[in-house]
C-alpha positions in Angstrom: 43.0 28.2 -82.3 42.0 31.9 -82.8 45.4 33.8 -82.6 45.1 37.0 -79.7 45.2 40.0 -82.8 41.8 38.2 -84.3 40.3 37.8 -80.8 40.8 41.5 -80.0 39.8 42.6 -83.3 36.5 40.8 -82.8 35.7 42.1 -79.1 36.7 46.0 -80.7 34.2 45.4 -83.1 31.7 43.9 -80.8 32.2 47.5 -78.7 31.7 49.3 -82.1 28.3 47.9 -82.9 26.9 49.9 -80.0 25.1 52.8 -81.5 27.4 55.8 -79.8 30.6 53.8 -80.4 32.0 55.9 -83.1 35.7 54.2 -83.6 37.9 52.2 -81.2 41.4 50.8 -81.1 43.7 49.3 -78.8 47.4 51.2 -78.8 50.5 50.0 -77.4 53.1 52.2 -75.8 55.5 50.7 -78.5 53.9 52.3 -81.3 51.3 48.9 -82.4 47.7 49.2 -82.9 45.3 46.8 -83.0 41.7 47.9 -84.2 38.7 46.6 -86.8 39.1 47.6 -90.2 38.5 51.5 -90.7 35.2 50.9 -93.0 33.7 50.0 -89.7 34.4 53.0 -88.3 31.4 55.6 -87.9 33.3 58.7 -87.0 32.0 61.6 -89.5 35.7 63.7 -89.0 38.4 61.4 -89.7 40.5 64.2 -89.4 39.7 63.9 -85.4 40.3 59.7 -85.5 43.9 60.6 -87.3 45.2 63.4 -84.7 44.1 61.1 -81.9 46.1 58.2 -83.4 49.1 60.6 -84.3 49.1 61.7 -80.9 48.7 58.9 -78.6 52.2 59.1 -77.6 51.1 62.1 -75.8 48.6 60.1 -73.5 51.0 57.2 -72.6 52.9 60.2 -71.3 50.0 61.7 -69.2 49.2 58.0 -67.9 52.8 57.4 -66.7 53.0 61.2 -65.1 49.5 60.4 -63.3 50.3 56.9 -62.5 51.1 57.3 -59.1 48.2 58.7 -58.3 46.1 56.1 -59.7 45.2 57.6 -63.3 42.7 54.9 -65.3 41.2 56.8 -67.7 41.2 60.2 -69.5 38.5 62.2 -71.3 38.6 64.9 -74.3 36.2 66.7 -75.9 36.9 67.3 -79.3 34.1 69.5 -81.0 31.1 67.1 -81.2 33.3 64.7 -80.2 34.4 63.0 -76.8 37.8 60.6 -76.4 38.1 58.3 -73.9 41.4 56.7 -73.1 40.8 53.3 -70.9 44.1 52.2 -69.3 44.3 48.3 -70.1 47.6 47.5 -68.6 50.8 49.8 -68.0 52.0 49.9 -72.0 48.2 49.4 -73.3 45.2 51.6 -74.0 41.9 51.4 -75.0 40.9 54.2 -77.3 37.0 55.1 -78.0 35.3 58.1 -79.7 31.8 58.9 -78.8 29.5 62.2 -79.3 29.8 64.6 -76.7 26.1 64.2 -75.7 26.0 60.7 -75.7 25.0 58.5 -72.6 28.7 58.1 -71.3 27.6 56.0 -68.1 26.3 53.3 -70.2 29.0 53.4 -72.9 31.9 53.4 -69.8 30.1 49.9 -68.8 30.3 48.4 -72.4 34.0 49.9 -72.9 35.1 48.7 -69.3 33.6 45.1 -70.4 35.5 45.3 -73.7 38.8 46.2 -71.3 38.2 43.4 -69.3 38.0 40.9 -72.3 41.1 42.4 -73.9 43.1 41.9 -70.5 41.7 38.2 -70.2 42.8 37.8 -73.9 46.1 39.6 -73.3 47.1 37.0 -70.2 45.6 34.1 -71.7 48.2 31.6 -73.4 48.2 30.9 -76.6 49.2 32.1 -80.5 50.3 35.7 -79.9 49.5 36.5 -83.5 
């Protein structure tokens, strides 16, 4: 049986196959993360991706503060990139980087599908790792 970790990586790699999804990962409030190998990422400015990864705690702070008001996603524009934070659950975020001028509506559907698949994997019984 495939471990949850491997199943989540596979779902993220599938999302990364979308032309305008440049980088993606799952981040945990406890500091852990799951993502495709860096060699598969299409983002040109790795400094932006590193900054996102190094400041994910601040994203969790915002989601916690706005939680009572129903926050489920957050967007940041950084130059030619848009960073989308989708809430998977109270302690988990799906983070995706897309080009600023991408068709966000279509991509949101794909990211939402990935979020739902991730939730199903996390809820499923079976090996954790």
